[in-house]
C-alpha positions as CSV (number, residue, x, y, z in Angstrom):
1,M,0.4,10.2,-8.6
2,N,0.4,7.5,-5.9
3,D,1.3,10.1,-3.3
4,L,-2.1,11.8,-3.9
5,R,-4.2,8.7,-3.1
6,N,-3.9,8.9,0.6
7,S,-1.9,12.0,1.7
8,V,-2.4,14.3,4.6
9,Q,-0.4,17.4,5.5
10,L,-1.1,19.4,8.6
11,I,0.5,22.3,10.4
12,G,-0.5,22.8,14.0
13,D,0.4,22.7,17.7
14,L,1.2,19.6,19.8
15,G,-1.4,19.2,22.5
16,K,0.6,16.9,24.7
17,N,4.0,15.2,25.1
18,V,4.5,12.0,23.1
19,D,3.2,8.7,24.4
20,F,6.1,6.4,23.4
21,K,6.6,2.7,23.8
22,T,8.6,-0.2,22.4
23,L,6.4,-3.1,21.5
24,E,7.2,-6.8,22.2
25,N,8.4,-7.2,18.6
26,G,10.9,-4.3,19.1
27,N,9.1,-1.8,17.0
28,A,8.8,1.7,18.3
29,L,5.4,3.4,18.6
30,A,4.7,7.1,19.2
31,R,1.3,8.7,19.7
32,V,0.5,12.4,20.1
33,S,-2.3,14.9,19.2
34,I,-2.0,18.1,17.1
35,S,-4.5,21.0,16.9
36,T,-5.2,22.9,13.7
37,R,-7.1,26.1,13.6
38,E,-8.9,28.0,10.8
39,V,-10.0,31.6,11.4
40,F,-12.9,32.9,9.2
41,K,-15.8,35.3,9.2
42,N,-19.3,33.9,9.2
43,S,-22.2,35.3,7.1
44,R,-22.8,38.0,9.8
45,G,-19.2,39.1,9.6
46,E,-18.3,37.6,13.0
47,K,-14.8,36.2,13.5
48,K,-14.9,32.5,14.2
49,V,-12.2,29.9,15.0
50,D,-12.6,26.3,14.0
51,L,-10.2,24.3,16.2
52,Q,-9.7,20.6,15.2
53,W,-7.7,17.9,17.0
54,H,-5.9,15.1,15.1
55,N,-4.3,12.0,16.3
56,L,-0.8,11.3,15.0
57,V,1.0,7.9,15.0
58,G,4.7,7.3,14.3
59,W,6.4,4.0,13.8
60,G,10.0,2.8,13.9
61,K,12.7,5.5,13.4
62,V,10.0,8.2,12.9
63,A,8.6,7.3,16.4
64,E,12.0,7.5,18.0
65,I,12.7,10.9,16.6
66,M,9.2,12.1,17.5
67,Q,9.9,11.1,21.1
68,V,13.0,13.2,21.2
69,L,11.8,16.4,19.4
70,F,8.1,16.7,20.0
71,E,7.0,18.6,23.2
72,K,3.6,20.0,24.2
73,G,3.0,23.4,22.6
74,K,5.5,23.1,19.8
75,K,4.4,24.0,16.2
76,V,5.0,21.2,13.7
77,A,4.3,20.3,10.1
78,V,3.5,16.7,9.4
79,K,3.0,14.6,6.3
80,G,1.5,11.1,6.3
81,K,-1.5,9.0,5.4
82,L,-5.0,8.8,6.9
83,R,-6.0,5.6,8.6
84,H,-9.2,4.6,10.2
85,R,-9.3,1.8,12.8
86,T,-11.8,0.0,15.0
87,Y,-11.0,-1.4,18.4
88,E,-12.6,-2.6,21.6
89,D,-12.1,-0.5,24.8
90,K,-11.6,-1.9,28.3
91,E,-15.4,-1.9,28.9
92,G,-16.0,-4.0,25.7
93,N,-17.4,-1.0,23.7
94,T,-16.5,-0.8,20.0
95,R,-14.6,2.5,19.2
96,H,-13.7,4.1,15.9
97,Q,-10.6,6.3,15.5
98,S,-9.0,8.2,12.7
99,E,-5.3,9.0,12.8
100,V,-2.5,10.3,10.7
101,V,0.4,7.8,10.2
102,V,3.4,10.2,10.1
103,N,6.0,9.7,7.4
104,E,7.7,13.0,7.6
105,F,7.7,16.0,9.9
106,M,9.4,19.3,10.6
107,L,9.5,21.5,13.7
108,L,8.4,25.1,12.9
């Protein structure tokens, strides 16, 4: 049941190539975005597409593998946990961001 507490699964298309770096402590970090789409008909019968973008983050070995396999436009399935964070940008503004910390993934 613990897997249900904070679990996210998404299937979508990578919107860019991976932004990969190795931190000063030696840990690998990968960031990339994924789009998901839902097609439905509204109350008037018109076809609508809801496109959503999600930020993905990988750490350690997962990040290293993401760097090698993830390319813009590829379809992937990811599983991870949702994390919200607050940070200060270069101009000193407070920003809020939601991201999926990837534990597993599969190329489709």
